[in-house]
N, C-alpha and C positions, 0 to 999 in steps of 0.2 A: 503494500500498499503505500503511495507515495506521501510523503512526510508532510505535514500541516501546521498549521498556526492559528490563531484569534487574534482577532487586531481590535484592539479597546477604544472606542467612539467617546469621545469623551463631549460633553453638552450637547449630544443628539447631532452633533455636527457631520456629517460622512463625508461632505467635501474638507473639512480643515482635518479630518484624519487619515483623508489619501492624500494631504499636501502634507502632511507630517511624514506619512510612510515615504513620498518620493523625497521627500527632504532628506529621510534617512538614508535612502540610497546615494545619492550624492555625497553623501560622508564617508560612504565606502572607497576607499583606497583604489579599488579596483575600475570605478565606475566613473568617467569624465563628466556625463550629459545623462541629460533624460529629455527623449522626445515624447510630447505628451499635447493632447488636446489641450486649449486654456483659453478663455474669455479673453476675446482680446480689448482693448483699453477704448474706453470712447464709444460701444457699440456692443449690438448683442453677439457678434460673428465670435465663434468657437473653431479656431483651426491647430493641426497639430502645430508644436512651437519646440526647439531645440533649448534646452535651457541649462544653463551651468552654474548658475547663481540659486541657490538654495531659497532666499528671501522669493525672488521670482516665483517659487512655485504656489504660492499663496492664490494665483488664479486658476490654477490647475484645475479640469472639469473634465472628468477623464468619460464619466456617465453621461455626460451632457448626450440628449438625442440626435445633436447636431451630426453632421455625416458628410460635408462637402467635397470630399474625395475618400477613395480608399489608400489609407497611409502605404500599403507594400510601394507603391510609386515611389512615397519617397525614402523606406528603408533600403531601395534597391539602391538609389541616389549614396547614400551613408554609407551600403556596405561592397558594390560594386568593385570597389580598390577597396585594401583596406587603410581605416583611416591614422592607424596604428595606437587608437584609446579604443576601451571599448564605452557605449551608447547602451542604455538599457531603454526600452521602447516599449509605450503601452498601445496596446494594440484590440481589438476585438477580432472574435474566435475566425470571421471571413478576410480581415487581413492579415492574420498568424498563416489563412492557409492560402492564401493568394501569394504570402511571400514565400512559402514552402515551395511552389510551384514555379516560381522567380527564381531559385535557385537552380532548380533542377533544370531551370533554364538557360545557366550559366548568367544569370543578370541580377546575380547578389550570393552573400554568405552568410552565415552564421555565426563563424567566430568571434568577429567583434561585437557583437550584440548579445544582450541580456533582451528575450522578450516576459514583457508584463503583459499577460492576458486578461483580461475581462468578460464577465458573465455579462453578454448581452442580450435584455429585453426586450429591444429593438432600436430605431433610429424612425427619424422623421427624413422628408424629402425636404430641399431648402426652402421650399417657399411656404411648405407646413409647418417649418420650425421657427421663421421668422413671424408668422401668424401666431405660436405658442407664446415664443418670448415676447411679443411685444406687449401683450399684457404686463409681464411684470418682467424681465429680464435675471433679473438676481434669482428669482425663484424656481425658473424655468426645471431645471433637473431635477429640483426635489421633486416638483410637480406630476412631472412626468415620470419618474419613480414610482412614486406611490401608489399613481394607477396601474401603470407597468407589472409593478410585480402583485397586484393585485387582482391580474388576468386580463383588466380592461386594453382593446387597443385603439379604442377613440376616446381622443383626449378634448375634445372641443366640439362642437356641431359640426365644421367642416376641417377638423384634423385629428386623421386615425395612422397606424399603421401601414407602410406600404406594402402592396403584395409581396415585395420580396423577403421583408423582415416575418411575415405570416406566416411563410410557408420554407422558411431556412430550419434546417433542422440542428443544427449546430450552435446552439445558444450557449455551449462552455466553451474555455479557450483551450481546445488541445492542440500540442506541441508547442503550449511557452514555457519556459522557465520557469516560472512564477503565474499563476494563477490568481487572481482575488477575485473569489466567490460572494455573490449578494442573494442568490438564491437560496430559500428556506431559511436565511438566516432577517434577524431582528437588525437593521439597517439604523436602528437607533442606536445600539449597543456597541455593535460587532461585524466586522467582514471578517470573512476566512483567505486564508494564504497558504496553496498549496504549490507544494515544487512537485513542477513534471519532468524534470531532467537532473542530473548529478550538478550542472551548473545553479539549478535553482538550490538543490538542497546546499548546496555551497554558502548560498548568499543568502539564506536564512538561520543558518547557523551562524557567521559572521554577525548579524543582524541582532542575535542574541534574542531571541524571540522562542518562548515555551512550545514544547511541541503539543498539539492537542489535537483532539478526535473531533472531525466534521459534526455537529447537530445531527442527531437523527431525522432531521426532516429534511434535507438536503436533496440526499437522492430521491426520496418522492414528489421534492417537488422540480426538478430536472424533470425526471420522467414523465410529470405532468404537462410540460412544458412541450415535452418532444412530441408527446402523445397529439397534444391539439395540433399542432404545427404539422404533422404526419397527414391528419386529417384535412387540413388547407388546403397541404400539399398535390392530394389527390383530386380533389374539386376545381382546384383551379386549372393544375395540367388536362383534366377534362375537358376543361370549357375551354382552354385554348385548343389542342387539340381540335377539336368541335368548329372552331372559326380558321384553323389555319389547315386543312389537310386536303387540301386540293392548290393549284396554282394558284386558281383566280381567287379563292379565300386567303392565300399567304398576301396577293397584292394587295388585297381591299383592305388587311388587317395592317399595313405597313406604307398607306398610302399617304401618310401624313409626311413621310420621307422627305427632305428636302435636301441630304448626302451634303450635312454639317460638320458629319463626322465626329457630332460631339462624343456617341455612344464610344468610337474605337478611340477618342483622346482619355477618356475616364476609365474605361476600363484598366484595371492591374494588371492582367497579363495578357495584353495586348500589346507586346513590348517590341514591334518592330522599327528600326530607326527612322523606315521610309517605307511606306506601305504602298502596294501598286496603286492603289484608287487616287492617289495623288502624282498620280507620272502622268507620260504622256500617251499610256497606255488607253487611257478615259477620256483625253482631250480629244472629243473627234471632232473630224471637221466639219463644217456648217453645212456643206453640200450634204452631210452624213445623214443630218439629223432630216433635212427633207426630203432625201431618199427613203428614210423609213416612212416619215409620215404621209408618201405620197403611196407605198408599198400597204400600209394597213391602213389611209384615211385618217388616223392620227395616231401620236403619241404622247405618251404622258415625259410632262418637263417637271424638274430634271429626269433623265434617264438613266439608268444601272440601277436603281435605288434596291428593286429588290434581289438584282446580282447582287451586290454590295453584302447585305444581310445573309446569303446565303454563302457568301466567301467566308464570312467572320464569323460565322458557324463551323463552320469549317475546316478553319484554323484552329478556334479557340476553346469549341465546347469540350474538348478533354480537358482542357483548365481550367473552366470555369468554375467560380468558389456560390456564385449566386449572391453577390452583394449587393446587386441593384444599383448599381451607379450606371451600368446604360440607362436604367429608364429617368434618374433621377438628373442625368445630364442633356434628354431630350428633351427641346424648346416646343414640339408639338405634343408633348407628353402620349409617346408612342408606348403600348406596355410591352417594352423591349424582354424586362427582366424576364416575366412569365414565359416568353416565347424560347430564353434563353436557355432557362431554368429547366424546362420543361426537355429540351433537345439535347444539353449538357447532362441531364439523366439516364436518357434513353444510349446516350455514345457512352456516357462512364459504366454504364451499367453492362453493355456490350463485350467492355474490356476488362469488366470485374476490374476497375480502377476507381479512385475516388479522390479526385482533386483535391490538394491539401494536406493529406492523409497521412503521409508519415516521405521522409525523405529517403526514405529505402526502398521505394518503389519509383520505377524507371517510366516516363511516361508513354502513354500509347504510344506507336508508331514510331518509338524512339532505339527500340532493340527487334529481335526477329527472334520468335516465339514456335518452335514447331509443330505443336500440337493447339496452335491457335487458328479459329475458326475453319476448323478441318471440312466442314459439312458443306463450307462457303470452297476451300481450294482445292477439297479431293483428294488434301496427301493420303498415301496409304503404308499405314506403318507394317 
């Protein structure tokens, strides 16, 4: 069993206790900086921030429902080459899983970071977070957590969890060196710290925290969340399949696409330095558009939108972690996360693979397995 400890919360102030814990990380001789979501001064924005001054951590807000980007992209920047010092990074489960995929794709490494994972009750899309925060920015996280930990997915008349979070079956930080647990906890009194690796166990020992067992209700609380999300996932996937099971339906589903490529930019595992869709390959000559229009009687502009999404699915559904940033970034609110999550589920199941599950698993199509898809290739033994 993983080594666990309980961290006391003074004055029912979860934010203050988290800041104190993060400050203790900076006091560790082996850690030079902490990257954590922080409230930005002068507004209600919460962004990942690289901190070296412990006093600055008073504004840390790791459980904020703000999720403007998947931070695996930032961890990739910090670790694509060794920084020479160790950084502690506070990440959600989908960010950890995306980072694991990027490491396997040679876009980062794990040697110079300590991953501090958090239980994730969900996040809000950018516009919804601003709506919720606008009423009382200082209490946004507390209001969100109180409702979310009570099982609610609706936080205001017009604010609710996005589908990506409602169907995410990975609410706890698998693969973290240390996990911060709030499910099944009284977050006015304590949160759980659990070491998931030898690196994490060493850190817990250096912090001098007393080893204690998790509360009895934690496993049940996590299981209940996963069960509810699995049920939602089945319903969502069935609905998306019904809407996209023919080329005509898929084209209608994606009809709002304007080729802005925001989904590609926001996707943490879309890592190509140059995308084929921003090269001359799809820079068609004017006469070509007219030729297509004459042949068919009409063509939708811009062209190549469905082909673009099909290409993205072919390239990255084996690595998709279902974080929902594709939908979050879409200016026309196309429900891309549901489509990509459904497709990724089928693709990964076919390869008996789960994105972000383990650094030890080779990505599909990266290695040859003689016994793979024998019914297709008809290899005889």
